[in-house]
C-alpha angles and dihedrals in degrees: 000000000000130000129262121215141183127213119191113199117195106189093249091313090267100085111113090225090071099045097096095060136070102221093196090057089049092053093046093048092054092043093051091050087058091224092140137024094236142013129200142175127222125183097215121000092179091064124090093262088049089060090050092048090052092046092050095044095045095047081079100096091201090077109098099168134028122190119192123194109193135090131348112333098228091052089052091056091052096043097047098041096097095045090049091050093046091052094044090241116154106238090215086071089065121089125177145188133196109234099172117134092014127125121230096272093045091052093049090050093048093048093045090052091047093053095043092049094045106042 
């Protein structure tokens, strides 16, 4: 069985919409719940190095599910399409949630719900 992973993207860490949450507490909460096999943090997945990060990560054919908590979900689909294609990753294995303007607890709840509803 393949792996499930979570990436939290924080818009460089300077965007006001991420100031109410402690992203490290979010990652640790999800990790401790054992909802995924790995968690990671990226400062800006929509940047060129974000595409490279996704390509490199998703070239691992053991990854069956990728959850991304970041900006608006529809934008994520559009922004990551090329990296998914380049890595041979089926976009239907990607699920996302917008966590902007949430505090730590709200983000953990939203991510938990995302993962539970998209196994």
